[in-house]
N, C-alpha and C positions, 0 to 999 in steps of 0.2 A: 216718628223716629222710634220711640222706644213709650213704653209706657207715663202714666202721669205720675210724677213724682220722684222718678229715677234720674238721677244725674246726667246727664246726656253727655258728660264731656269724659265719664268713666264709661259708659257703653262704647265709645268710641274706642278707647284704651284697650277693652278687653278685645274690639277687634282686631286691633293692629296687631294685639300680643299673641294672636289666635292667626291660621292659614287664610291668607287671604285670595278668594278664589281667580281675580282677576284684576285688570289695571282699571276698569271702570268702575272698580270697586274701593280700589286701593285710592285712589284721586280724592273722591270726595272727602274721605274720611280726612286723610291730611290737610283739606283744605277748609275743614268747617272751624277748625281752634284758631286756626292764623286768620281767616277774615275776622271772627272774634274779636282779636289783639289788635286787627288794623293793621296785620303785616302780609298780609294776600298778596302776590304779585298781580297786577292786574292782567294777566293772561288767564290767571286759573281763575278767574273771579264767575266764569261760567259752570266752572268743577262746582261751586257750593252747591250741590242740588240740597244738601239738607241742613242748612242752616244753625249756626249754635246759637242760642240769646245772649243779646248783648249782658257781660259781665261774669258768663258762665265760668267762664275758661280763669280759672286761681294760677299767676305763675308759677307759686313756687310748691302748692300741690298736684299740678296736671302737667305743666311739662318735661317736669323728670322722668314719670313712666311714660311720655310718649319718646323724647329722646334714647330712653335707654331702649322701647322697643323697634326706632328705629338701627339702632347700633347692632341689635341684637337677631333681629328679625327681617326689618324690611328691607335694610340695604344689602345686606349680602343675598337675598335671595331676586330683588327686584331691580340690583344697580343695571345689569345688560339692557331690561327693558327701558327702564326712565331714561337711560341713556340717549335713546336713540330719536326722541324728539325732545331732550334737551328738559326733562320733567323732575332732572337731580336738584336744580335749583329749590324746588320746593320741599325735600331734604335737609337740604341747608338753611332754609329758613329757620331753620329748629333749634339751629346751632349759632348761625351766624349769617343773620338777615345781611339784605344786601344795600348798596348805597342809597337806597329810594328812601330805605326807612330810619338810615343810620341814626338819624337826630332824636328820634324817639327812645322815650327809658323806657320803654317796654322792649327796645331790643338791645341794650345795655342789660336789662335783667334779664333776659332770654339766653345773653351769653355767659354772663355770670353763673347762670345754672347749666350751661354746657360743660365750664371749663371741671365742675363738679360731678357730673353724669359723666364725661369721658373716661377719669381718672379714676373714678370707682369701678369700671368695670376693665374686663382683660381689652387691653389693647387689639388695634388692627389696623391695615389700612388706611381704613375709612376713617378712624378716627384721629389715627396722624394727619392725614388731613385737612380734618375740622379743626386741628390746634393750629394749623398752619395758616389755615384763614383767619383765627381767632387772635393768632400773634400779629398777624400783617395789619386786620382790621380793627380791630379791639382792643388797641391798646392800655396799658396800666391808668393812664390818667383820664380815657374814654369810661372806663368804666368805672374808675373813681368818681367822677360826675353825674354817673347814673345813679350811683345806689347811695349818694348822700344827697341828691338831689330828691328824694322821691321821699315821702311820707311817711316815715317809720321811725318805730322807736330807736333812742340811741343807742340803749344795748344791744338790739337786733341787729341795726346797722353795723355796731364793731365787730361781731361775733361773724356777721357775714363777710364783712374786708377782711380779717384775720382768717375765715375759711378758702378766701378767694387768691389772698398770698401763698400761703400753703399750696395751693395748688399751681398757681404760676410758679413757683419756684424752681417744682417737682419735677417740671414738664422737658426740659434736656435730659434729666437723668431716666425718666418714663422711656421715653421716645430711644434713648441710646440702647437701655437694655432689651426692649421688642426688637427692633432692627438689627443690633450685634454688628457683624460686619459688614453688613449693607453699607448704602450708602444712605445717609443722612440728609433729608431737607436743608439748603442752606442757613435758612433763618432756625431752623431746631439744633443746630448744632451750637455746644456749648458756649462756646466764645462769642459768636453771633449773636446768640438769644440773649445773652446778658448783657451784652454791648446796647442790643437794640434795648432792650429794658431799661437800663441805666440813661438812654438819651428819652426815653418815654417820662423817666420820673422827674428827671430835669424839667422837662415841660409841664408835667404837673406840678412843682413846683412857682416855676413862674407862673401861672396859671392863678394859682392860688395864693399870689404873694399880695393882694389887697388884703387891707386892716379886714376887710370883712370877712374874707374867707379864712384869713388864718388863724380866726380863735377856733373857729367848729374842726376845723383839718390838721390841728397841729399834731394830734394823737393818734389819728392812722398815717399820718407819713411819718411818726416817730418808730411806730410800728413795722412801717415799711424798711425803711433805713436799720433798722434793728436788725431786722430778717435780713436783709442784705450783708449787712456786717459780719455775722453770725456763717454766714455761706462765702466768705473770704471773698467780697467785691472790695473790700478796702484792703488791698495790699501794700505792704511795704516794698514792692520793687515794682518795678516797669515790666509788663508782661511779657513774655519772648515769645509764648507759645502762639498757636491758633485759637488753642482749647480754652486761654488764660484770659481772665476782664477785669479790668479795674475801672471803678466809679468813675473816678476823677479823671483818670488816664482817657475816658471818652469824652463826656463830658466837661472838662476844665475848659477847652477853649470858647464852648458857647455860654459859661458861668464867666470868666472872664468878657468876653464881649459887653456883657449886659451888666457887669458890676462894675466895671471900669472904663469902655468906653461910651457904654450909653446911660451910666452912675443911677441907676434907678436903684432907688433911697429905699422902696421897699420891698425889691427884691433882696437887697440885701441883708436888711432887717431880718426879712423873714430865713434868711440863712441863718445870720446869728441865732436866732431864738430856735430854730430848729436843730442845730448841732449842741448848742447846749442846753437843748433840754432834754437831752438824751437819759432817760433811767439808770441807765449804770455807768457806772464810769469806766469800768472795761470797754463799751461801745465807743463811749466818746473820743475814748487814748487811740482807739484802731481809728476815727474815723478822720483825727485832726494830724494821726500819725501816714495816712495812705494822701491826704493833703498836701502836705507839706516834702510828701517824698515824689509828687505828680508835676511838683513849681517847673517851672520851665527850665530845660538841661541848661547848666552853669559848668560849662569846661573848662571855666578858669577858676582858681582857691584864694590866691592873692594877687590877680590883674587889679592894679592900679590905675589904668587910663580913663578916660570918661564912659567909654562905653561900658566898660565892665560896673564900672560905677553906677552909672543910669541904670544895666538891666537890676543891678539889686535893687536899686532904690523902687525901680516899677512891681518887682516883684512884694516888696513889702507894702506898697500901697496897696498893691490886690488882697495881701493879708490882712490888712484893716477895713479896705471896704465889705469883704467878706465873712472877718470875725469880729468886725469891729476895735474900737478902742481898746486896748488893756487897760487904759483910766477906769473902765466903766468896769471891768472883771470884780466879780466876788472874789473873796480868799478860798471857798473852792474851787473855783473855776481857774484861779492863778494857780494851784498847786498843779491841777490835771497839764495846766501849761506849760508848766516849768517842769513835769515829770517828763513829759514827754521828749522836749528838747532836750531834755540831759539823758533822757535813758536810752534813746536810740543814736545808730551811728551815722550821722549827715554827715557832711561834706564842710569845709571850712564855708565855701561858697553858702549854704544852707545857714552857718553860724552868722554870718554877717549880712543877711536878709533877716533872721531872726532878731538880732540885736539892733537892724534899723528899723522892726518894728513896734519892739518895745521901748524903743529909745523915746517914742513921743510924750512919755510921763516918767519922769527922774524918779518919782516912788515907787513906780513899777518896774524900771529897772534896778533900783537898788534893792526891790526884796528878790530879784532874779538874783544877783548877787550874792545876795544872803544864801538862798539856796546853791547857788553853784560852788563857793569857796568851802563850803559844808563835802561839799560830791567833789572837789579839784581836791584838797585838802587831805581825804577819808585815805588809810592806808593800804586798804584793798586795791585802791584806784590804782595807787602810786608802784604798787608791786605788780599787780595780775594784768593791767590792762594793756593793751597792744599800743603802738606808738602812733598807729594812727587815731585812738580815740584821747591820746595826752595830747596831741597836737590840736584837736577839734574840742577840748577844752580850755586850755591855753589860749588859744583863740577866742571864745566866747569871753574868756575874763578879762585880756587885752583889751578887747573890742567894746566892752562894755565899759571897761574904766575911761576908754578915748571918748566916750559920749557923755559923761560927767563932767562938771565945771572943774578945772584945776585947782586944786590948794580946799576943795571943798569939807566941809568935817566930815562927810561918810570917808571919803578915801585918807582922811587923818585918821579914822578909829578904823579902818580895814588894815591900815600899816601897821599899826601895833596889837591887831585883834592875834589872840592867840592859834586859832585854829591855820589863820594864813601862815604866821610865823613855821606853826610846828611843820605843814605840808613842806614849804620851801627848804626846810630841814632832810625831810623824806628825800625830795626832788634831788639833794644835792650829794645824799646818799646813794643814790640809783647806782647801780654797775653799767646800766648803759650809759653812753657821752650824749646820745639823741634825746632820752628822758630829761637828765641833768638839766640839758641847755632851755627845754619847757618851764623847769622851776626857776631857775636864775632868770631867763628871760621876762618870767612875770613878777620877779622879787625886784627887779631892775626896774618895769615900768610903774609899778606900782609907787616906789619908792620917790620918782623923778613926781608923779603925779600928784601927791602929798608933798612936796617942797622939799625932800631928802636927796639925797646924793648916794648912790648906788653902783658903784662899776665893778665889773667880775675881769672885764677886759680878757674875754676869748672868744670873739666873734669874726678875728682875721681868719681865713683859713678856707679851701675850697674844699671841706666835708660838706654832703649835702644836708646834714644837721644845720651847720654854719648858715648855710646859703640860705635854706629855711627861715631862719630867726632873721637876717637882715633885710628879705624880702616882708615878713609881716611886720617888722619895726616902719619898713618903708610905706606900708601899707594904713601906717597910724598918723602919719603926716596929716591925713583931712579924711573925712568923714564922707560916707555915702552917701546919708540923707542930705548933702548940703549939693548933691550935683545937681546939675539942670537938665531935664528931662527933655527937650528940646534937641539934645544931640544925637537921640534913638532915630533908627530910622524910622520914615515915614510907614505909617500901618503895622507897627511892630508891635503892636499892644494887644494884638488877636490874629492865630493862627486859626483860620476854621482846618477845621476837619470832617470830611464826610462821615457823618454818622446813620445815613440810608441804609433801611433794610437794604443786603446784598441779594440780589437779581441774577437769575439766571443770564448767560452771558446771551447778548442777541445774536440772531442771526447776521449773516454779511448779506449785505443784499448783491444779488447777482450782477457779475459786472454787464454794462450796457454794450448793445453791439454799436456801434458807428459807422456808418454806411459812408464812405467818400465817393459824392456824385461828380468831381470834378475830372477831366481827363478820362480818357480811353483806356478798357482793359482790356484786352485779346482774348482772356480768359473766360470763354462763356459755358464752362463748362455745370456752372452751377446757375444757369440763367435759363429759370423756367418756361415751357413754352406756352403762346397764349391760344386759349382755347375758345372756341366759341361760345357763346352762353345757349343755357340748355332751358329748352320750354318744360323740363319738370320739375316737377316742386322740391325742394330741397330735402333731405332726408331728416327726419327729428331728430334732433338731440335727446343726448340721456336721460337730462334734465325735463323737457318735455316728455318724454317716455314714462317718465316716474309721476310727471303729474296725471297724465292721462288713465295709470294704472290706479291712482289715488282717487281718481273723480269718481264719485258712486253712482251716477246717472252712466257712466260706463260700464262697471264693475255689478252691475245689478246681481245674477247668479254665483259670482265669485266666494266663495265661502273663506274668509282668512284663518290661515292656521294661527293661533296662539303661542307664542314662544314658552314654553316651560320654563316656570321657576321652583317647581319642588317636582320630587324623585316618580311623585304617586303620576303627576301629570304626564311625565316622560314614559313611563311604563303602559300610562293607556296611550299614548300616541304607536309605542312599539305594537301592541298587542292588535289595535284595532286596524292600524295598515296592514296587519298579518294576517289579518281575517277578513279581509276583503272580498265581497262576493261577486263585485263588476258594477255596481249602481252607480259610484263617483269617483270614478277612477282618478280625476285629476286629483281631488280632494285628498283622495288615502295618500297620492303619492308627495301630494306637499305635505302633509304628516307627517309621511315616512320620513323625509329629505329634512324638515324640522328636527328630526329626533334625531338624526346620525349627525346633523351638522354640529348640534348645542348639544347633545351629549354627556363626551366626555367632559369638555368645559363645567358643565352642570354636577357633574359626581364628583369633579375635585373639589368644585367649590364648598361642597357636602362633605367633606371628611373629617372637619372639625365642626361640624355644624350641628351639634345633640348625635341624637341616634337615629335621625333618621335615613342615612345610608346606611347603617346598621341590619335596619328594620324593611329596607327595599333591595341591598343588595343581590339575594339570591333571587328573587323575581327578575329583576332587570340581566340578570347572568342568563336566564332562561330565554326569556325575549330576546335579548340580542346574537344567541345561537340557534335560534331558531326561524330567523328573520331572513328573508329570500329576496332577491334582487329582482321581483319579478314586472317592477319599473324600469330597468335598467340605469339605474341613478349611476352620476360622477363618483367615483371613490368610494364605491358600496364597500368593498373590504376592507377600504385604507380608516372608513370611520367606523366599521364594527372591532375592526381590530384593537383602536384607536380607545375606543370605549371599553372594550373587554380589560386590556391593559390597564386604564385608571382603576375600573372596581377592583382588581385583583390589589393594585399598589396602595389603593386607600381604603381598601377593605380586606388586607388578606385572611382574617379568618370566618370570613362569611363567602365572599367570592371563589379564592383557592379552591376550597373542598367540594363547593359546588361545582367548580369546572373538570375538577378529577374526577368528578361522580358522573358528570355527562359526558364525558370523552368514552368511558367505557360502554356507553351506549352503542346499540348497533343501526341506529339512526341517522349518521351521521357521515356526510363526505369527506374525501381523504382533502380537500381543503379547510373544511369547517375543523377537522382535528387538527390541522395542522394550525389553526388560529387559535387553539383552545392551547396546545401548546408553546405556541409565539405568548398568550396571554400570560402564562405561569413564569416563564423563560425572563422577559422584558418587565414582570410585575417584579420578580425576585430582584432582578439586576436595578430597579429604582429603587426598592428598599434598601438594597445595598450600598446606597449612594454612589454608584458608578455612572460614569458619562452614558449616554442614550446612543445606541449603535446607527454611528455615520450611516446614510444613505448612500448608495450607488453613485458615482459621477459618470457620467457620460460627455465626452469629446465631441461628439459628431450631433446630436442633439440638442436642440436650442431645450428650453426648462419648461416650457410646456410640454413639448412631445415626449422630452425624458420623465416626467410625472405620468405620463400616461401609459410607456409602454414599460418602463422601470420594474413595475411591479409581477410583470408577464416575463422575464427574465432572470430576475433576483432571485436567489435560492432561498432565501428568508433570512431570519435574523441569527438564528439557532447553528447554524451550519457556520456565518462569519463567527459567533462567539465563540464555539468550540475549535476552530482553526487557533482564535488565538490562545485559548486555553493550554491547546495541547503543543502550539508553537512556545510558549513560555515555561514547558514543562522538558521539551526537549533543550532549548536554550540552557533552562537551568542543569540540565544533566550534561549539558558538553562545559559548563562553568566551571561546576563540581570536580568533573573529572581532572581537570587540570589546576584549580587550587588547592590549597591546603587545606584537609579536612577543617572545620569549624566546631568550636566546643559546641556540645548538642544542647538543643534549648530542652529546659525543664516543663514535665507534664504539668497545666493548670491545675491547681488543685478542685476540690468540686466543693470546698468550704470558701467561701467568701470572708476575706480577713477585714476587721473592721478597719475603718479610716478615722485616722487622727482631726484634722483638717478639710472640710471640705465647703466648694462654694455654695452660697445658698440659691438654690434652684427653685423657682416658683413651682411650686406642683402644681397650682389650679391652671397652669397653660398645659393645653394637652398636643403631647407628643408623638408624631410616627411610628408607629412598629419597627422594629429593625430586624432585617430577612432571618438573624440568626438568631432570633426568638421567635418566630414562626413558623422556620423551616420545618422542624422534626414533625409536630403536631399538625401541620395547614397544608403542606404541599410536600415531601420526600415522604411520609409516614403512609398519606393516604394513596400515593403513588403506586408503593412499594405493594400495600397489600391490596387496593383493588387488584393489580395486576396479576397478584395471584391467584383471586378469585377469579375473573375473568380468564385465565388461563385453565383453571380448573375442570371452569363452566364448558368451554370450547372443544377443551378434549372430550369432556364427558361426553358432549351431544353429538362428534365425532364418533366417538365409541360407538352409540346407540345406533346411528345410518351405516355402519359399517359394512352389515350384512346386505343392504341395498345394494342397487345397482346401475351404473348411469347418474342420472340428474338428481335421481332421489337421494343421493350421498351428500351429506355438508363439510365443506371443509373450510375450518375458519380463517384458511391465510389466503382467504377469495380473494377478489379485487373490488378493494376500498374499504378492507374488514382492518381492523387495528392487527394482528398477525402478517399482513401482507406485508412483506420487504419493505414497503417505501416508508408504511407509516412505524411499523415496527423499529425501523433505523433510525425516523426522528424522533420516534419514542425516547430511545435509548440514548439520540445523541440529548436530547433536553433533558432527560435525567444526567448525563456527564454535567452541562452547564451549572447544573440547580447543586451538585454534589459539589463542585468547585468555589460556586458561591455559598454553599455552607458547610465551609470548612470548620470556621471559629465557632460552629454553635455547641452547647454544651455535649448534645447526645451524639456529637458527630463519630468519637472513637468507637462509641462504647453500640451505638445502635448502627447508626445510619450506614455507618462502612461497611458494616459487616452483609448488613441484609441487601445492598446494593451489591456488592459484590456476587454473595450469593445468585442473585439475577441475573448478576452477568455469564457466570459460569454456567449456570442451566441452559439461558439463550445459546450460549459457544457450542456448547457441546451437546445439549440433545436434541431434539425436533420438536419443535412446538408445535406441529399440525401430521395429521396424515400425508397429505402431500409431499413435506419433504421425505419421509418414509418411503415414499413410493417414488420418487423420484431418482430417491439414493440407489432403491434394488434395481434400477434400470441402467446402473453406471456399467463400464466394459468389464468389470471385475479385479480391478485395480483394488488392493489390500490398505493402499494407501488413501483410496479415496473416501473413505469413512473418516479421515479426519477434518478435510474440508468441503465437508458435504453441505456446510450451510452457503448462504450467497456472500460476496466478498464484504456488501455493504455490511450487511449485520456482522459480521468478523471484526471490520476493521472498528465498527462503532462498540461495540464489545470490548475489545484492546483498549480504545481509548478509554473508556469507563474505568477499564482497571488499573489502568496506566494512571491515572489522573487521582484515584482514590487511594492508589499506590505512594506518590508523589506526595499526595497531602500526609498521607500519615507517616511519610519520614518527615516531614516538615514541624508535623508536632510533637510527635515523641519517638521518633525513629522507627517506627514499625512496630514499638513493644506491645500494644493492643493486641493489633492482631497476630502476630508470633506467637503471644504467650496465650490466648483467651480462645485464638481460632485456629490452632495449627494445622489441622488436616485441613483448612478450605484454603492457607498458603500453600501447603507443600500440594494441593492436588491445582492450583493456580501454575504454581512452577511446571508442574510435571506435563500438563495441558500445553501450556505457551510453547517449550520447551520439545515438546513431539511436533507440535502445528508449525514451529519453524523449522524444525530438519525438514518436515514434508515441504513447505514452502522453498526451503535452501536448493533444493533436491530439483526443484523446476514443477511440481504439482500445481497446477491454479484453479484457485475458485471458480466457483461458479459468478457467472457475472464481472469477472474479471476483466480488465481494462483501461485505460484512461489515469484518473488520477487513483483509483484502487491498486492499479498494478501495481505503485509504489508506496502508498500510504498503508495496505496491511504488511507487508514484510517489518518495515519501519517500526508502525506500532506493537508486532508483537515481538521485535527483538527489544526494545526498550522494557516490555513487561516484562522479560523474562532479565534484563540486567534489574530493575527494579527489585524483581521477587529477592534474585538471588542476594542481593545487597542485605536484604530485609532478613533473610534466612542465616545470614553468616553472622551476620549480627548478633543475633538472639538463639544461636543452635545448640549452646550447651543449654542454656533456658527453657527450651521448647518440650514438652512430653513426648513422651514416644509413645506413638501411636500404635506399633506393629505390634 
């Protein structure tokens, strides 16, 4: 395979990074490394023609370059061909090995490398597909086992794990930035993605909860939970939007089942060790706060019935099972737990759960009361806290007191504590009655619990605050921890929720048809006639025909045409089929058909794929324009037109000038010239972001016949686009004549103002060019310049043969030539549409509009060929005939071009540039169109009048006169006197 001493895998990587000639070469290159790793699917083992020695493939060194080559070179080029026989699975093996190899550690290592490779390259649709497969098939628990089960150094394993977690949590944001407003895969949506990640994290914790695995995995899980906490997956509220996610809201039903119902002690101990092993106090507070907020929703606060008390006790037992007995907490751990309970705005139901949980040990409860009294009696709390906060802290205080023994020494000391006495005085001095009652209620309960007597006698009444105080006092008559849990409904401990990956909705099965044979049905309209059995053999089915076509014993002389994957191959197919001499017509026809069918798709796929399209665009333009339908293929013109449009749209800087240059050569037919102009117009329309021209519909023909005959009867896209443009001008003219004049628009400055704050745009991502940025240099500028050069050359050639007679004289307006009215009219119509699309280009007002107006006036007022002069000299002598000596179609096209330019100039700067910088041109337009309209109004008809031209010409002329007068009257005083 290669010379001795060289790395065979390196040679494979080099070949994959370079253009691969054919599929028979590509498959063995991809199969060899996979077979070395034991990941090659069985159906591809026969393709491993050059095996790689065992142990030659190093995953960390060799797999990332192969993955990058697949993303950047192989997949964009070979996807259509590999999908024909399901060979794409060979590429997927390098990112997401199939279920047959799922259990191998090698598969997990490749998936780990795939995350790093995909997210370090520019995303594409195949990258999104790979990420979707990795998320579903290789979750975090699977890759954790693959990474930590391998024999690697501890430092290297931890670094790889941290890199993987960073890539894992960055997937939703990168996918959303790439897709934008498009449809994001369901599993890639932010809420679904992190819900699924949370579920798999819980599975990972459960699988590692044994004592042996707990020690070596604590650091990795601590880093994972810390990363999730920094991303906001431990919120303090229940998620309300689909894009929001909460770790405990997703996983708490399963955690509750394993901790309370199954009573898995190792699982609970691991959670306790994991949570309180967080290196950061802020992270620990965040996780505890989210856990407390995610407890079962308790819509009661002071409910004293048995069911409410049992629910409180159940949640307290769950906290004890998951977080351990508070008696075992260290001083630092107690401070963190107390700060969370006292620092967040929980409900009174949560306060009951917290006190019931902490009451298992009196020392812990007394320590909690010390922190609570300090918080409750502080002057800032009394003055500035809301009423809900006062009630929450007061409820914590009196509930904690109710769990201590009456008359204990701690309660006696508390009753005489200076902090408590000062706090009661601050509450009594408060302006709000509801806040005062909180302090008075706490004072009475502390006094009665310590053996003293205190009664403010203010509790009777219908005020809400007094009713709340009475309800809280009634709640203290018994403790929540003394209730019997058997009063809870059955299976109330666990509320399982679906945490599976959301899949696409399944298709509804078709309704089955039930035939009722009972009874007699007189309607035999749907009954088939019984036909005698035929002696002829049955016709082959399509599948049988395909099998026979692929049978090598039957297709001995058939040459299969390979589908092009590179633009060079496409050009060879076009040139080879066009240079056919007659030796193998069937094979040449297949080559041309292959190039026509797949040409447009290949060109569009190569738009952002390096410089391949820029290097081959001009050659492809020449190849398609010189292609002839000598084999009478179906949809020949349609495929050629689509390919030319794709070239112009995807490579406007190369293809558009080439099309313009070819248009002015005298070797093409009218149909080919129309195809060139259609390519320019449709390509410009695509670059402008406008929708495509809808095809003509037919009510009489079925779809197949309509597709066959519609191109023959259709006028083409340019006339339809022009009609829309002109009609919009007419409607705008009608609207502005009836409405009040609006404030004129300011002319856009030539110097861009600096922007203060702009969004962060990824400059590495290539963007398609806009038509306004390339219109002047690559579309309209070459069209206008080449027309003047062509007109000069044609008139010079006519003058050189003017002294000759008969057929020796040359006429530039002959049949099929550019100056022929059919082609010239289509050219002006195309120019009109392009001018309309380029109206926002920076060069429009100063360069494009004046040049296009000069062309229009010259074509409309002066003969472009000696043929027009000779026809004009044969008129009947009417003095007015010279004004309308042009063909009606040419005059209409010229006037519509002038009308579109004047209308655009009015919208941009109210005609200022044309009036002040090109005064003579504007005055000449008004004078000529006014004279022409006078002759037309007097009844004089132009050549070729009739049909739509009979009405379009006067209407266009009248509108041009109106627009010209409007602009001249606006700037008359500022215009230079040219007389």
